[in-house]
C-alpha positions in Angstrom: 139.7 18.2 80.1 141.9 20.9 81.6 142.1 22.7 78.3 138.3 22.7 78.0 138.1 24.2 81.5 140.7 26.8 80.7 139.0 27.7 77.4 135.6 28.0 79.2 137.2 30.2 81.9 138.7 32.4 79.2 135.4 32.6 77.4 133.8 33.6 80.7 136.3 36.3 81.4 136.1 37.6 77.8 132.3 37.8 78.1 132.6 39.6 81.5 135.1 42.0 80.0 132.8 42.7 77.0 129.9 43.2 79.3 131.9 45.4 81.6 133.1 47.4 78.6 129.5 47.7 77.4 128.4 48.9 80.8 131.3 51.4 81.1 130.7 53.0 77.8 127.3 54.5 78.8 128.8 55.6 82.1 131.7 57.2 80.3 129.3 58.8 77.8 127.2 60.1 80.7 130.3 61.5 82.5 131.8 62.9 79.3 128.7 64.2 77.5 125.3 63.9 79.2 126.3 65.0 82.7 127.7 68.4 81.7 124.7 68.9 79.5 122.3 68.0 82.3 124.1 70.2 84.7 124.2 73.2 82.3 120.4 72.7 81.6 119.7 72.6 85.4 121.7 75.8 86.1 120.9 77.6 82.8 118.5 80.1 84.4 121.1 81.1 87.0 123.8 81.4 84.4 121.7 83.6 82.2 120.5 85.8 85.1 124.0 86.3 86.5 125.5 86.9 83.0 122.9 89.6 82.3 123.3 91.2 85.8 127.1 91.3 85.4 126.9 92.7 81.9 124.5 95.4 83.2 126.9 96.3 86.0 129.9 96.4 83.7 128.2 98.6 81.2 127.0 100.9 84.0 130.5 101.2 85.3 131.8 102.0 81.8 129.3 104.8 81.3 130.1 106.2 84.7 133.9 106.5 84.1 133.8 110.1 82.9 131.6 111.1 85.9 134.3 110.9 88.5 136.1 114.1 87.5 132.9 116.1 87.9 132.0 115.0 91.4 133.2 116.0 94.8 135.2 113.5 96.8 132.2 112.2 98.9 130.0 111.7 95.8 132.9 110.0 93.9 133.4 107.6 96.8 129.7 106.7 97.0 129.7 106.2 93.2 132.6 103.8 93.5 130.7 101.9 96.3 127.6 101.7 94.2 129.6 100.3 91.3 131.2 97.8 93.6 127.8 96.6 94.8 126.6 96.4 91.3 129.4 94.1 90.3 128.6 91.5 93.0 126.8 89.3 90.5 130.0 89.2 88.4 131.7 87.3 91.3 128.8 84.9 91.5 128.9 84.5 87.7 132.6 83.7 87.7 132.2 81.2 90.5 129.3 79.4 88.8 131.0 79.2 85.4 134.2 77.9 86.9 132.1 75.1 88.6 130.5 74.2 85.3 133.8 74.1 83.5 135.1 71.7 86.2 132.1 69.6 85.6 133.0 69.3 81.9 130.8 72.0 80.4 132.5 73.5 77.3 133.6 77.1 77.2 131.8 77.3 73.8 128.5 76.4 75.4 129.0 78.9 78.2 130.0 81.7 75.8 127.0 81.0 73.6 124.7 81.2 76.7 126.4 84.5 77.8 125.9 86.1 74.4 122.3 85.1 74.4 121.7 86.6 77.8 123.5 89.9 77.2 122.5 90.6 73.6 119.1 92.2 74.5 119.6 95.7 76.0 116.4 95.2 78.0 118.1 92.3 79.8 115.0 90.0 79.8 116.8 87.4 81.9 116.8 89.8 84.9 113.1 89.1 85.2 114.2 85.7 86.5 116.7 87.1 89.0 117.7 84.9 91.9 115.4 85.2 94.8 117.4 83.1 97.3 117.1 85.0 100.6 120.6 84.0 101.8 122.1 85.2 98.6 120.4 88.6 98.8 121.2 89.0 102.5 124.8 88.3 101.8 124.9 91.1 99.2 123.1 93.5 101.4 125.6 92.9 104.1 128.3 94.1 101.7 126.1 97.2 101.0 125.7 97.8 104.7 129.4 97.7 105.3 130.3 99.9 102.4 127.6 102.6 103.1 127.8 102.2 106.9 124.1 101.5 107.1 122.4 101.4 110.5 118.9 101.9 111.9 117.7 105.5 112.2 118.5 106.9 115.7 115.4 108.1 117.4 114.5 110.4 120.3 112.5 109.1 123.1 108.7 109.6 122.6 108.5 111.9 125.6 105.3 114.0 125.6 106.4 116.6 128.2 105.2 120.2 128.6 107.4 121.5 125.7 105.9 118.8 123.4 102.4 119.8 124.4 103.2 123.4 123.9 104.6 122.7 120.4 101.6 120.5 119.6 99.1 123.2 120.6 101.0 125.8 118.5 101.1 123.6 115.5 97.3 123.4 115.3 96.5 126.9 116.5 95.1 129.4 113.9 96.1 132.3 116.1 99.6 131.9 114.6 98.2 133.4 111.4 97.5 137.1 110.9 93.8 136.5 110.0 93.3 133.5 112.2 92.6 131.3 109.2 95.7 129.1 108.9 97.7 126.7 111.1 100.9 124.8 110.4 98.7 121.8 109.7 97.0 123.7 106.9 100.0 123.1 104.6 101.6 120.1 106.5 98.5 118.0 106.4 98.6 114.9 108.6 96.4 112.9 106.2 99.0 113.6 103.5 101.9 112.5 105.7 102.8 116.1 106.5 102.8 117.2 102.9 99.6 118.6 101.3 99.0 116.3 98.3 99.0 119.2 95.8 101.6 120.0 93.2 102.2 123.5 94.5 101.7 125.3 97.8 98.5 127.4 98.2 99.6 130.9 98.9 97.4 133.5 100.7 95.8 136.2 98.5 98.2 139.1 99.1 99.3 142.0 96.9 102.2 141.3 94.5 104.6 143.4 96.6 104.1 141.0 99.5 104.7 137.8 97.5 108.1 136.0 98.0 110.7 136.3 95.3 110.5 132.6 94.5 107.7 130.9 92.6 105.3 128.6 94.5 106.7 125.2 95.2 105.7 121.7 96.3 105.2 121.5 100.1 108.0 119.5 101.8 107.2 116.9 104.4 108.4 117.2 108.0 109.8 113.7 108.7 113.1 113.4 110.7 114.0 117.1 110.2 115.8 117.1 113.6 118.4 114.7 112.3 122.0 116.0 112.3 122.3 115.3 108.6 119.7 118.0 107.9 122.0 120.9 107.0 119.6 122.8 104.6 115.9 123.4 104.4 113.6 124.6 101.6 114.1 123.5 98.0 116.8 126.1 97.4 118.5 125.8 100.8 118.1 129.4 101.8 117.8 128.2 105.4 121.0 126.4 106.3 123.2 125.3 109.1 126.9 126.1 108.5 127.9 125.3 112.0 126.3 124.2 115.4 123.3 126.3 116.5 124.9 127.2 119.8 127.9 128.6 117.8 125.7 130.9 115.7 125.8 128.6 112.7 122.2 129.0 111.6 121.5 131.2 108.5 118.1 132.3 107.2 117.0 135.2 104.9 114.2 136.9 106.8 116.3 139.1 109.1 115.3 137.3 112.3 118.0 136.9 114.9 119.0 133.2 115.3 120.0 133.6 118.9 118.5 130.9 121.2 117.2 128.6 118.4 118.2 125.1 119.2 118.4 123.7 115.6 117.5 124.4 112.0 113.9 123.0 112.4 113.3 125.5 115.2 114.3 128.4 113.0 112.2 127.1 110.1 109.2 126.6 112.3 108.6 130.3 112.8 109.4 131.5 109.3 105.9 130.9 107.8 104.4 133.0 110.7 106.3 136.1 109.5 105.8 135.6 105.7 102.6 137.4 104.3 101.9 134.8 101.6 102.2 131.8 104.0 100.6 132.6 107.4 100.9 136.3 108.1 98.6 137.5 105.4 98.3 141.0 103.9 99.8 143.6 106.4 97.4 146.4 107.3 94.9 147.6 109.9 92.9 144.3 109.9 95.9 142.1 110.6 96.5 141.5 114.3 100.1 140.4 113.8 101.1 143.0 111.1 98.9 146.1 111.5 101.4 148.3 109.6 101.2 148.2 105.8 103.9 150.7 105.0 106.9 148.5 105.1 107.8 144.8 105.5 106.9 143.6 109.0 109.8 143.0 111.3 109.9 139.3 112.3 110.6 140.1 116.0 107.6 142.5 116.2 105.3 140.0 114.6 106.3 137.2 117.0 106.1 139.5 120.0 102.5 140.4 119.0 101.8 136.7 118.6 102.9 135.9 122.1 100.6 138.5 123.5 97.8 137.2 121.3 98.3 133.6 122.7 98.2 134.8 126.3 95.1 136.8 125.7 93.3 133.9 124.1 94.1 131.8 127.1 92.1 133.5 129.8 89.1 131.2 129.7 91.1 127.9 129.4 92.0 125.4 132.0 95.1 126.5 133.8 97.1 123.2 133.1 96.7 123.6 129.4 97.0 127.4 129.0 99.9 128.9 127.1 100.8 130.7 130.2 101.2 127.4 132.1 102.9 125.6 129.2 105.5 128.4 128.6 106.2 128.5 132.3 106.7 124.7 132.6 108.8 124.6 129.4 111.0 127.7 129.8 110.3 129.3 133.2 108.8 132.5 131.6 105.7 134.1 133.2 104.5 136.9 130.9 104.1 137.4 127.2 106.8 140.0 127.2 109.3 137.3 128.3 108.5 135.0 125.4 111.2 135.1 122.8 111.0 133.9 119.1 113.3 131.0 120.0 110.8 129.8 122.6 108.1 129.5 119.9 110.4 127.8 117.4 112.0 125.4 119.8 108.6 124.2 121.1 107.3 123.7 117.5 110.5 121.9 116.5 110.4 119.7 119.7 106.9 118.6 118.8 107.7 118.0 115.1 110.9 116.1 115.8 109.2 113.7 118.2 105.8 113.3 116.4 107.2 113.0 112.9 110.0 110.5 113.3 110.1 107.5 111.1 109.4 104.8 113.7 109.2 101.1 113.1 110.0 100.9 109.4 110.8 97.5 107.7 114.1 98.9 106.6 115.2 99.8 110.1 114.0 96.5 111.5 116.0 94.7 108.8 119.2 96.7 109.6 118.6 95.9 113.3 118.8 92.1 112.5 115.3 91.1 111.5 116.1 89.6 108.1 112.4 88.7 107.5 111.4 92.4 107.8 111.9 92.9 104.0 110.3 91.0 101.2 112.4 89.4 98.5 111.5 92.2 96.1 112.4 94.9 98.7 115.8 93.2 99.2 116.3 93.1 95.4 115.2 96.8 95.2 117.7 97.8 98.0 120.5 96.2 95.9 119.4 98.2 92.9 119.2 101.4 95.0 122.7 101.0 96.5 124.1 99.3 93.4 123.6 99.9 89.7 120.8 102.4 90.3 123.4 104.8 91.9 120.6 106.3 93.9 122.7 106.4 97.1 125.2 108.7 95.5 122.8 111.6 96.3 120.1 109.9 98.5 122.7 109.1 101.2 122.7 108.6 104.9 120.0 107.8 107.5 117.4 110.1 106.0 118.4 109.4 102.3 119.7 112.8 101.3 123.1 114.4 100.9 121.3 117.8 101.3 123.2 119.0 98.3 121.8 120.6 95.2 121.3 119.0 91.8 119.2 119.1 88.7 117.5 116.0 87.4 116.1 117.7 84.3 112.6 118.4 85.6 111.0 120.9 83.2 109.4 124.1 84.3 106.1 124.5 82.5 105.2 127.8 84.2 106.0 131.1 82.6 108.2 132.1 85.5 111.1 129.8 85.7 112.1 128.6 89.1 115.9 129.3 89.4 116.3 127.1 92.5 119.5 127.4 94.5 120.3 130.7 92.7 117.8 132.5 95.0 120.0 131.6 98.0 123.5 132.2 96.5 123.0 134.6 93.5 125.5 132.4 91.6 124.8 131.7 88.0 126.1 128.1 88.3 123.4 127.4 90.9 120.5 128.1 88.6 117.9 125.2 88.3 119.6 123.2 91.2 117.3 122.0 93.9 118.0 120.2 97.2 118.0 116.4 97.3 114.7 115.5 99.0 114.9 112.9 101.8 113.1 109.7 101.0 111.7 108.3 104.2 107.9 108.1 103.8 108.3 109.2 100.2 105.6 106.7 99.2 103.0 108.8 101.0 104.0 112.3 99.8 103.1 112.5 96.1 103.4 114.5 93.9 107.2 114.8 93.6 109.9 117.4 92.6 110.0 121.1 93.5 107.1 121.8 91.2 105.1 118.6 91.7 105.6 117.5 88.1 105.7 113.8 88.9 102.4 112.2 90.0 103.9 108.9 91.0 107.2 107.4 92.1 107.5 105.5 88.9 107.4 108.7 86.9 109.9 110.3 89.3 112.3 107.4 89.0 112.0 107.4 85.2 112.9 111.1 85.2 116.1 110.3 87.0 116.9 107.4 84.6 116.4 109.7 81.5 117.0 113.3 82.6 117.1 114.5 79.0 113.7 113.2 78.2 112.3 116.8 77.9 115.4 118.4 76.4 113.8 118.5 72.9 110.2 119.0 73.9 108.3 122.1 73.0 106.0 124.2 75.1 102.5 125.2 74.1 103.8 128.5 72.7 106.2 126.7 70.3 109.4 127.5 72.1 111.6 124.8 73.6 110.4 123.7 77.0 113.9 123.7 78.5 116.5 126.4 77.9 120.1 125.4 77.2 121.1 126.6 80.6 118.5 124.2 82.2 119.9 121.3 80.1 123.5 122.1 81.0 122.5 122.1 84.7 121.6 118.4 84.8 123.7 116.6 87.3 126.7 114.7 85.9 125.7 111.7 88.1 122.7 111.3 85.8 124.1 112.6 82.6 125.6 109.2 81.6 122.2 107.6 81.4 121.0 104.4 82.9 120.4 100.7 81.9 117.8 100.1 84.6 114.9 97.9 83.4 111.2 98.4 84.0 111.3 95.5 86.4 114.0 97.1 88.4 112.0 100.4 88.6 109.3 98.3 90.3 111.9 96.9 92.6 113.0 100.4 93.6 109.4 101.3 94.4 109.2 98.2 96.5 112.3 99.2 98.5 111.0 102.7 99.0 107.9 101.2 100.5 110.2 99.7 103.2 111.1 103.2 104.3 107.5 103.9 105.3 107.1 104.3 109.1 104.2 103.0 111.0 103.2 106.4 112.3 103.3 108.0 108.8 101.2 105.2 107.4 98.6 105.5 110.1 98.3 109.2 109.5 97.8 108.8 105.8 95.1 106.1 106.0 
């Protein structure tokens, strides 16, 4: 009886063992085979995306290696920072693949997935890039630290007598010789202080009164009081080599810089004394330049302007007259006491307060409002500061290094624009133009010194492929670009780019985040 019981117990235990083994085999199979496959399938999109992004960053760094020796120290540092930001997906890719390996995913499977994701030069998997807000914000914190990013510092919106004086001057046609132009004629408010045309419209004057440089695209006026603004005009003929109160302002018209508070103040009076801009043809019919025998002296033109302003005031209300505004602003009583610097400083004071980039999504984001940017704008910012290498030249609070570069923009006019050469006379400066600031750039098309790009997409593509016109022919059959123009192309761009069409769209989305509320309201 006992033997039967023992045999029954043994059979029971055997059956339990068999059943246990049968149950454990699927579990083991799941852990050994199915679970790694399921996990890899679940994370396949992330693996492919990060693999492609990392490969793009590594190839970008490889093509940029030869660039360093051709850059100055500041540019080389910013390039290194951009490459570091670009490689951030590599860290995420490494962490993800190590996790999958620990979960049992084979190296062979991961290698096959990497090869599939990186074999297409167009990086199709980037179209499925991660959009997790925390992930993007973490990478942007790295960019903020490396590039020392902070909200744009702004002046108080104080509309005092000096502001009102500058505002009245800005819109007054009396500042032009024939009374037909104002500052706002070229710096159109509805065009966000540009004019919406490819090239400036010059006054009809004799050839001997025309400037030495070809007509150019009208620059905007946003944030021109910022300390980073060390040059003005496309060729930088107007520049600050030291502080204004130390005589550091330089400009070509022969006007004394004494008393001018900043570069914007000096620039503000320049158009008034230039025949093709506001002064008009000198001669008997020109109130500000009645003598036609020689080039008008800037001080004489501006002295006549002060008298003209006072004379035109006699019927106005006392509180708003030029006489009252000059007295409240500077303590001067008569037109004879008004100096060129008074005019320039008032105009600049108005411009620097009225045309500041206030309340932009980008500044709100940097101030701590992480919801101020859309996912695409955050992704675009990472392209801008990372693999796009945009911040190597478009640096700082106003997005310009105020240096001079060529991006290969062709000159289709018969007269070639020699760019920086007009300021320095140095052969190496031919075809170089100042890096334009980018705040409110979405509102100031067309782009480049000659207005060649109608849209931001076209302008960005030109940067990505600066040699696109190197082999093109002009209508007359000659090459559109001379060898010296091709040789002038910036080494920062010469290595080419692997940016995808999707990333071009992301860059545009980021640039939209640089649009200020005031600028947007003017242009609508």
